[in-house]
N, C-alpha and C positions, 0 to 999 in steps of 0.2 A: 237197387240202392236209390234211395230218394234224394232229391235235390235239396241242399241246405242253402237257404237264402240269408245272406248276412247284410245287415244295415251298414251302408258305406261310412256312416259316421261313427261306427263302433269298431273296435279292434276284433278281428276274427278269432283271436286267441281266447276271447271271453267265452266262446262256445265250446272250447275244448280244454277245460281245466285240467283234465288228466294228463295232458302233454307236459305240464309244468307243476307236478304235485308238490315240489319242494321249493318253489320260487321264493317264498318268504324266508325259508331257512337259509338260502344263500345270502340274503341281506344280513341276517343276524351273525353270520360267520365272518363278515368283514371286520378286521381288527380296528380298534379305535385309533385315531390319529394321536401320535405322541408329539404334542405341541412343544415339549421341551427341546426337541431337536430342530425347531424352526430356525433358519439362518439368522444369526445375531444381527447382521447388517440390515436385514429386513425388519427385524423387531425394533431396532432403533429408529428406522424410518417411520414405522407405524406409530411409535410412541410420540413422535413430534407432530402428529396430525390431530390429536385430541383437543377439541375446544371446550369439552366438558370435563371438569375435574373428577367427576364420579366415574367416567369412562376410564380415565387414567389410573385411578385407584384400583378398579377392577382388573385392569391390564397388569398392573404391578403385583397383584395378589395371586396370579396364576402359579408362578413358581419362582425360584431364586434367579433363574436365568432371565426371565422376563423382568423381574425387579431390577436387576443390574443393568439391563439394556435401556430402561426408561430413566434417564438422568433428569433430575429436577432442574438442572441448569439449562436444559433444552426445552423446558416446558413452553408450549405455545401460549399466546395471550388467551386469557380465560374470559368467558362470558359471565358478567355479574349475575348473582341470584339474590333473592330476598330472604333474609333471615327473620322468621317469625319470632316474636318476643317469647323467650322461654320463661318458665316459672323459676323463681330463685331456687337453686340447688338441683335443678333438673340435670340429668346426665345424658340427655339427648337433645339435639338441636334440629329444627325443621327448616329446610331451605326450599323455596319455591323457584323452579327452573323456568327461565324465560324461553328456552328452546323447546323443552318437552311439555311445558304447561303442567308438570306434575310436582308434587311436594315430596322431597327426599328427606329421610331421617338419618342423622349421623350421631353415633354414640360417642360421647366425650366424657370418659370417667372422671377426669380432673375437675369437671364442673359440679361435682356433687355437693361441695360446700361453698360455691361461688354464685355470684349473680352477674349477668351480662349488662354492661352499661352502654357501650357504643362499639362501633367498628371503624376501621380505617386501614386501607391497603393490605387486606388479608389478615389483620389482627383484631381481636376483641379486647376491649378494656374490661377487666374482671375485678370485682371487689369481693373479698372474703365476707361471709355472712356473720362471723362472730369476732373477727379481729380486724385491725386496720391494714391488712395486707392488700396491696394493689399489684396487678400484673397485666401483661399483654399475652394473649393466648392465640396461637394459630390452631383452629379447630380441625384443620385438615391433617397437619403433621403432629399435633399435640405438643408442639414446641411452646415453651413458656419463658417469658422474660419478666423478672421481678423488677418492680419500680419502688422508689422511696415513697414514703407516705407524704402526700401533697398538702396536708392541712386544709383540705377542701371538703365541705360537707356533702355536696352533690356534684362530684366531678363529671365532666363530659369530655369525651375524646374528640378533638377537632382535627388532629393530624398525627399519624404514626407512619414512619418509614424506617424499617430496620434491615432492609435487604441490600447488603453491599454489592450484590451481583448487579442490581439495577443502578445503584449510585453509591458513591463513597461519601456523600454528604447527606446525612440523615439525622432525624431527631423525633421527639415525641412532644406534642403540644396538647394541653388540656385547658379547661375552663370550668369555673364553678363559684360557689359562694364560700367566702372565707368564714372563719369563726367570729366574724363581725358583720355588720349590715352590708359591708362592701363586697363587690364581686371582683375577681381578678382572673387573668389568664396566666399561664406559665409554660415554660418549655424546658426540656431536658435533653442534653446530648449524651451519647454513649460514654460511659466512664465517669460521669458526674454523679455525685451522691446527693445533690440538693437541687431542687427546682429553682429556676430563675423566674420570679414573679413579676407580672406587669399589673400594677395597681389600676383598678377600674377598667380592666381589659374586657373583651367580649368573646363570645364563642364564634364570632365571625373572624376567624384568623387562620393562617396557614404558614407553612415553612417553605422557603424557596431560596435555594443557592446561598446558604449561610445567612439568610435574613428571616426574621420573624415578623410577619405582617399582621397587624391587628386593626380592625375596623370599628370605629365607635358606633354605638347602637343607634343614636338618633341622627346625628349630623352626617354620618357616612364618610367622615374624613378618615384617612388611613395613616397609621403610624408604622414606620419601618425601623426595626431594631437590628443592629449588628449582633449576631449570636456570639461571635468570638469575643468582642469587647463588652457585650451586654449594655450597649449605649444606643440612644436614639440616633438613627442615621438620617432619616428624612420624614417629613410630614406632607401628605398629599391631600389636596383639596377634594371635596366631594365631587362626584361626576356630574356633568350637566345632564339632567333628566328631562325628558319631554313631559313628565308629570311631576313637577316640583312639589305640588301640594302633598302628594303621597310618598315622597322620597323618604321622609322621616319614618313613616309607618311601614315602609317596604321591608319585607324579610330578605336578608342578604346572605350570599354565599361567596366565599373566596375559594376558587378552585384553580389548581394548576392543570392546564389543558394544553396538550401538544407543546410543552415546554414554555408556556406563557401563563401569566397570572391573569385570570379574568374574574370580574365581579358580576354575579348574577342577581338581579333584583326581581323579586316576586311582588307585584303591586296588588293593592286591594285587600279587602278583608279576606282572611283565609277561609271563611265560611261561605264566600260567594259561590254561586253555581259554577260548575266546571267550565262551562262555555265562556265565562267571564274572566278566567285566569289569564294573566298577562305577565310575560317575562321580558326583562330588558337586560342586555349584556354589554359590558364595557371591558376593554383590554387595557392593562397597565403598561404604559410606555415609560421606560426608565430614562430616556433622554440621554444627554451628555453631561459632562462635568459642570458646564455652565447652566444647564437647564434642569430643573427639578422634575421628578416623575409626574406623570399626568395620565388621566383616563381618556380613552378613545372609544366612542360608541361603535359597536359592530352590529351588522344586520344578520350575520350567520356565523357559525363556528366550523364551517366546512365539513370535513368527514368525521368530526368528533361527535361523541354521544356523551351527554352529562347525566350523572346519577346523583340526585340530591336527597340526603337524609334530613333529619330534623335540625341537625347542627353542623353538618359537614357535607362534602360532596367530592366526587372524583370524575375522571374523564377517561374514555377509551376510544380507540380508533375503529370506526365501522368497517374499514377495509380488511380488518383481520377476521371478520366473521361473516359467513355467507348468510344472506337473508336479512341483514341489519342495515339500516340506512343512517347516514350521518345527519347532523343538524337537528337532533331531537333531544329532548330533556325527559328523563324518567324521574318522577317525583311522587311524594306522598301527599295526597289531597285530603285535608281535614273535612269531615262531614258533620252536619248538624244532626245529632241523634235525638234532640228534644230533651236531653237530660243534662243537668249541670255537672254531674259527677262522672259521666262517661264520654270518652273521646273515641271517635272512630275515624279511620283513614281508608281511602281507596287508593290503589296503585294506578297511576295515570301516566300518559305520555303526551308531551307537548311538541307540536310541529312548529319550529321556530320560523320557517319561511311562511307558512300559512297562518300562523298565529292562532291555531286551534288546538284543543286538547281532547283526548278520549280516554275512557277507562279501560284498563287492562282486564282480561278475563280471569280475575282472581277475587275471592270473597273479601269483604271489608275486614280490616284488622284493627286491633286496639293500639298496637304499636309494632315496632320492628325496624329493620334497617336494610339498606342495600349492602351487599357484601361481595367483595372481589376476591375469589379464591386464590390462594398462593400455596406453593409447595416448599417455600423457603423454611429452612431449619435455622433458628437463631442460636 
């Protein structure tokens, strides 16, 4: 009998296949796991760990047991994604994920006769293609909220919050051109059938604790309206800027961040190179009964991350998401395409502490918006 030499780096069983003639057959006979019998308490625990809305949707689609275990009220904070501008009447929406770097497509049949105008807090402002119907649509749950016709030719959504789980103080705010040369902004509370218009308002506005805040386009003075009484409550002087020459030309955003109202100013020509982008941030202090509200310049926003669209913005906490750092601004940077009829944007990120910006690894877009997924059913 000859000596069989076996390589020590190999398994000796590779030289004697006849000893296990049916080894692959054994694997095939293992019964598949019945995931419907997974303990409900563990299912619920798993469902609270998803930071991606797509993962949660797949989880809930496994079976009825998994669907029931994943309550939307326990949904963890979601990472924003970027919604690419859809064609009018398109029944699918494309979202770019910051976590995976991939683009995901979501089918939304109710969009077949609608066009997407803007987004805010998980809702899209929709306009019917052939009639004056306006609505808010949650593309994740397909939940829809009808809105009264606002008498605006080109409405833009500047604020929408319809989730009573998050707050019992919510409203919808829009801005646009009236059927006259004037522009105005307007707000609507649940149960109301008519918009409350603010003549000569701007798209730099937001809703905060029963107040409608509207920033004038050039002077950057702030008007604060009481939503309940629909009267002017306060007028706030413009912030003191280190660059007063460009204050009037600065693009502004009013954002509710970590329970406070902040004003974000983007200085300079929007077509300047990315490395010349500059942002300035001020926090609104409401003061006391004797003292009027005023702006305070801040050098950082702590653990918050800002996401700025063309007309609105929102804030999230970086502590809720692994791999994300606070004190950053994600925004759309307009690019010079050399054409008067074509506008292009790149997605960029601004480091507030360093004062520098960088382009995100995503192709340029003609338009689109940052979108914060929500599972709320209106």
